[in-house]
N, C-alpha and C positions, 0 to 999 in steps of 0.2 A: 804472842807472836810478834816478831819485829817487823819494821817497815823498811823498804828500800827506797832511797831518795834519788831522784833524777831531776836535773834542772835544764831547762831549754830556753834559749833566747828567742823571743817572739818578734817577727818582722812586722806583724800587724796585730798588736794586742787587742784592739777593739773587735776586729774581725774574729779573732780566735775566741774571745769571750762569747760572741754570738754563736759560733759553731759549737763551742763546748756546751752551752745551755741547750741547744738543739739536740746534741748527741745524748744528753742526760735524759731526754724525754722517754727513751726506750725502757728505762728501769722502773721497777715498782716502788722503790724507795730511794729518795735522794733529797738533799738539802742544798740549796743555792743561796749564798749570801753575797750581796753586791753593795759596795760602798758608793757606786756611781762616781768614783774618783773625788768624792767629797772629803778631802783631806783635812783632818783636824789634829789636835795635839795627841789624842789617844788612838789614832787610826793604826791598824796593823797590816791589813791586806786590802787590795782592791777588790778581789773576788775570792771566795772559797766555795768549792764544790765537794760534797761528800756523797759517794755513790755506793749503793748496794750494801745490805746488812750482812755482815759476817755473823754477828750475834746481836740480840736486842733485848730490851726490857720494856714491857707495856703493862701499865696497871692503872687502877682507879682508886684514888683517895687512900684507903687504909694502909698506913705505914709506907706510903709511896717514897718519901724522902729517905727512909731507912733502907728500902730496897735499892734506891738509886745509889746511895752511898756504897752499898756492898758491890753493886755492879761496876761503879766507877773504880773502886779500889781493886777488884779482882781482874778487871780488864786491863788496867794500867796502860791505857792507850788513849788516843783521841776517841771521844764519844760525842755524837751529835744528836740533837733532839729538841724536845719542847717540854715546857711546864704549862699546863692548862690552869686558867684562873681558879677553877673549882677545887684545886688542891688546898685552897683555904679550908675546906672541910676536914682535911687531914691535920690542920694546925689549930683549929678552933672547933667548938661544938656547933658547927653549921651543917646545913644540908642544902641541896640545890634541886628544887622541884619544878623549875620553870621549863618551858618548852625548849627542846633541842632538836633542830632539824638536820644537823650535820653529823654528830655522833663521834667526834674525836675522843679517844681515851684521855684520861686526865694527865697522863705522863707517858712519853715514849722517847727512848734513846736507843741508838744503835752504834755499833763499832763498824765503821765503813770499810769495805774491802779496798776502795780506791779513793784517794784524796788529791785535790788540785788546789794549790795556793798560787794566786797571781798577784805580783807586786811590780808595778811599772811594766817593763818589757820582759820579765822573767816569770815563767811558770815552773813551779816545783811540784812534781808528782811524788806522792808517798803511798805506794801500794804495799799491802801486807805481803810478806815474802812468798806466801802460797800463790799469790796472783801476779807477782812481779814480772813473769814472762809475758804477760799481756800488755805491758806498758807501751812498748814500741808499736804494737799492732793497734792499740787504742788511739795513740797520738796520730798515726797515719789515717785512721778512720775519721777522726775529728777534723784533721786538716783537709780531708777529701770532700767534706761537705760543701758543695758548691752553693746550694740554695739555703743560706742560713737565716732566711726570713721564716716566719711562722708557717708551719704546715697548714694548708687550707682545709682543715677539718671544718665541716659545716656547723654553724651555730644557729640554733633555731630562734625565732622571735619569741620573746616572753615579756611579761609585764612585771615590773618591780613594785611590790606593795610595801606599805609601811605598817609595822606591827602595832604601833601606838599612834592614834590620830592626833592631830594638832590640839584638839579640844581636850583629849585625855592627857596629853603631855602637859598642858597648862594646869589641869587638876592635880596631877602628880607633883608638879613643881610647887604648887601651893602647899601641899602636904609636907614636902621636903623643907620648905622655908619655915613651916611651923616647928619642925624639929630643930632647925638652926636657931630660931628665936627663943626656943625653950632651953637651949644650951646642950641638947643631946649630941650635936656635932657642930663643927666649925665649917666644914667643907665636905662635899660628897661628889663623886664623879658619877653622874647619872647618864645611862646609855639607852639607846633604842635601836631596834633591828629593822633593816630593810631586807626583803627576801623575794625570791622568785621560785615558784614551783614548776615542775616539768620543764626545767631549763637545761639545755645542752649547750655547753660552752667549749670554746677552743682555749684551754688553759694557757698555753704558751702565748697566743696572740693577746689574750686579756692581760696577762702579766706584763707583756712588753708595752702595751698601751698604757697601763696604769703606771708603770715605771717611767715611761717617757713623760707623762703628765707631771710627775712630782720629782723624779730623780733624787730620791732621798738617800741618806748615808747608811740605812740599815734595811735595804730592800731584801725580800726573801721570797723564794719559790720553794715550797715544801710539798713533797708528794709522799704519802704513806698509803700505798695501794689505791683505793678508790676515793681517798680524802685528800683535798688539796688546800693549801694556803698560798694566796697570791698577795704579797704584802709590800706596801710602799711606806714602811715605818721610818719616821725621822728620829726615833728616840732610842737611846741606849738605856737598858735597865741597869746592868752592873757588869763591870769588867775587873778581872784580877790580873795584875802584872807583878809577878814575884810576891812581895808582901804588901803591895799597894792595891787598895780597892777604890774603884771609881764608879760613881753613880751620877747620871745626868738627867734628872727629871725635867719634863716639859710641862709648863702651865702658862698660858697666855698666848692668844692667837689674834692675828690681824690679817685681813685680806691684802694681797699684793695689788698694786695699782699700775696701770700702763705707763703713766707719766713719771719720769725720773724724779722730779722734785716732789710730786705728790706721794710717790712711793716712799721716798726718804722721810717725808713728814709723817707718814703712817707708821713707819718703824720707830721714829722718835717718840711719837704719841704713845705707841704701845709700851715703850720702855718706861715712860713716866706715868702710865695709867695706874692709879692707886688700886683699882679693883683687880686688874690683871697681876700686878705685883703682889698683892695680898694673897692671891691664889697660889702663886709660885712659892712665896716665902713660907706659907703654912706647910707646904709639902717638903720644902727644904728642911724645916725643923723636924718633920717626921722622919725624913731620910737620915738626918744627923743622929736622931735617937736610935733608929734601926742599926746604923753602922756602929754605934757605940757598943752594941752587944758583943761584937767580935774584935773591936779595935783595941790597940794598946793605949794606955792612958794618955790623954791629951793629944791624940793623933788625928781626931776628926776635924777637918777644916773645909771651909767653903772657898774653893778656888775661883769660881765665877758665880755671881749672884745676878739673876735676871738679865743675862746677856742676850741680845737680840741676834738670832740666827735666821737667815733668809733662805727660803726654798722657793721653788717655782710658783707655787700657788699662795703661800702664806709666809708671814713673819711669825717666829715663835720666840717666847722667852724660855731660855734654857739655863739652868744652874748646874754647876759641877761641884759635887761634894766628894771628898776623898778621905781615906783613913789608912792607917797602917795596921796590919794584923799580925798575930803571932805566927812564927814559922810552922808550928805543928797544927795550926787550925785547919780542920777538914774543909775542903772547898765546897762540898755539898751543904755542910752546916752553915757556911757563910751565905750562900744563896737562900737557904731556908729561912735564915734570920731576917731577910729583907723581903720575903715573898708573902703576899702579892705586893707589887710595887705601889708606893703611896700615891703616885700620880694617877693611878687608876682606881683608887679606893676613896681616899679622903682622910680627914682627921677629926677625932681620933679614929684610928684604922678599924678597930673591931666594931664600934658603933656604926661607922660608915658602911661597913660590909653588911651589917644587919639590915640597914635601911635600903641598900641596893637590892638585896634579896627580896624585900617586901614590895618595892616599887617597880623594879624592872620586870618585864614579861618574857624574856628570853634568857635561857641559860647561856652564860658567856662562853663557856668552853675554852677554846684556844684563844679567842679574842681577849685582850688584856692579860694574856699570859706572856710567855717569853720563849724565843727560839734562839739557840746558840750551841755552844760546845765547851767541853772540858778538854784540856791538853794533858799529855802524859806527865807534865811538870806541875800539875794541879793548878794551872791558870785557867781562866774561863772568860767568856764574853757572851752576853745575852742582850737581845733587843727587847722592846716592848711591842707586842702585837697590836698595832693600831693601823688605821688607814688601810684596811685589809679586806680582801674578798675570800670567803671560804666556800668550798664546793664539795658536794658528795655526788660523784659521778654515777653511783648506783641508784640513789634516790632521786637524782636529777634535781637536787635542791641547792640553791645558791643563796648566800647570805652575806651581808655586811652590817656591822654595828658601828654607830657613831655616838659620841657623848661629849660632855663638857663638865667643868667644875662648877658646882653651885655653892655660892657663899651668901652671906647676908646682904651683900651689895649687888647680887644678881638681879637683872631685869629679865623676866620670862621671855619677852619678845626677842631680846638680843641673844639669849641662850638658844632659843629655837633656831634663829637665823645662823648661829655658829654651827649647829648640827647640820643644817642644810648645806652650808659651805663645805664642811668636811665630807659630806655625802657626795658632793658634786663629782669628784674625781672617780669614785667607784662606779657611779652611774654612767659616766662618760666611757669608762673602760669596757663596760658590759654592753654598750650599744653596738649593733651590727655595723 
């Protein structure tokens, strides 16, 4: 089924974005991707919204990537969705037996009935032809939304608990450090869950608060029926532009400071910090190796190594690794060859994933997976699901997970404090 394109010049782009996100709340299935106008070399759109499923695929582990490949090929259209971290069980001989309070399936993609792409002051609508007669009506409805602030749905008071105590976290890091000193791994991304039971939240309000705190380039609001992802992710997993593949792993974090000179010094200190650079460079090596699986010979290159990117709350070290791929390379196979992303596992990847499964106490699910889309031209763009709140509105269960890279140079006290820093934005967004 083809799509009908219509372009509209926006008089007030920021107001329209708010109205559009508010309008999307009525649907059972949608994905909202927002760059927060954080323009960089590989930016495509300011905002993308995919609404309503014309058809979809939902599955857990067994042959998931093969099923996705068939769905992507047969649809031959835009498909939006996510890859859960535990698809690793489809790639290696793993299982996931840890607690899961949210219940996202491991993989979900849908062909949207309606698409909105916003760039600068232009919105392009791409409706499937069967629904194109609704375009003008929908635009009028969106523009008529006067109160585009969050609907005042009541949010009850609830207590956020920590799945792993500080004492237990310390014990677990001692065990992980033993693995590192034995040479089992060089680096591992160890995570812990914060959660709230009997929690009723206002998803739009929480998302807008979280997004305002961080204003990241890969923010996401995802709704699949009663399951929601509210994400302020700063990290791109992988993007394909024609034959070029781009991956931008993050490793290395420093707190922003209010004073201009002190903040600049902190960023400079982060750039030269040997421990933070070592974390990043180990993952860059892993990404280079993963990209080489589908790259043409000699095409894997590091465009940026440990570049400091500054966001509202933190400075981050981000590297940009690129490659060229063969014209006939299947896009799903490219994503599969890189998954799960090295920045959320460690190195060597398989050993790191084994230790993650042993030491963590919560099934990651959608956390440290990826949300994004494939285009009809076999391009794609996916983020890394971090700095995110997950919610099940049926179970009234709310969860967020934070973690950090553990290496031989790690100090347990500092690693714990980094986790608390990363948790701060989610806690603040969930407060009444």
